[in-house]
N, C-alpha and C positions, 0 to 999 in steps of 0.2 A: 462352408464359409470358415475361414480361419480367423480367429480372434487373437490379437496380441495384447497382452497385458503389460502395462508399464512396469519397469523394474521397481521393486519395493512393494508390489501389490500384496495386500494382506493374504496370508495362507488360506483363510476361510473363503475368501473370494476366489482364489485359484482353484480350490477343490470344488467349490460350488459351480464354477464355470465348467470344469471337466465333467462333473456329474450331470449338469444340464445338457451338455453336448454328448453325453454317453461315451466319454473317452477315458482310457486308462491314463493315470497321471504318472509320469516318470520324473523322479526328483532325486537329488542327492541330499535333501534336507530331512534326514531321518529324525533328527532332534525335535522338529516341529510337527512333522506329519504323523509320527507314531501316536502321540496323544490325540491328534486330530482324528485319526482313524478310529480310535477307541471312543472318543466323544460322539462321533457320528453314529457308530454302532449302537451305543447305549441310548441314543436319542431316536433310533429307528430310521435314521436317514440313509438313503441309498447312494452309493458311489460305485464307480465302475472299475475299481482297482487302483491301488497305489503300489508302484514298484520303485524300490529304493535302488539307486545306482550310486554306490559310493564314489567319491571324487577320485580315488586312485584306480578305478576300474579302467583297464586298457581297452582300446577300441575293438580289438579282436574278440575279447571276451564279451563285450557288450553286443557286438554284432551277432555272435553265436547265441547269446541269450535271447535277443530279439527275434532271431530266426526261429528258435525253438518255441517261443511264445506264439508267433504267428502260425506255425505248423501244427502245434499240439494243444492249443488252448483256445477255447471260445471266449467271447466276451462274457458270457454267462458264468464261465468257470472262474473268472477273475473278479466278478462282481462282489463288492463288499469285502475285498481282501486287502491285506497289507503284506507285501512280500519283497524279498531282496532279489535283484537281478541274478546273483550267483546261484540261486536255486534252479535256474533255467538253463545253466551251461551244461 
């Protein structure tokens, strides 16, 4: 089941929904999600990975990064991590 959140949904809610659905969160919002990742880690809360996709990332690089993620990383290997899409190119 796909759940769409309205624009402007609080970051905590976005991450909580992704964690509940065991989904990796792709976002360009490093400013808000970096501290959120640390906060969750320190609180012992589990999330299934946060991958930052900078706004200037071109589609070809993003496509290669996502392909590499799907081919070489399990959900478990991304669990409780905070990474940049460029690491996977």
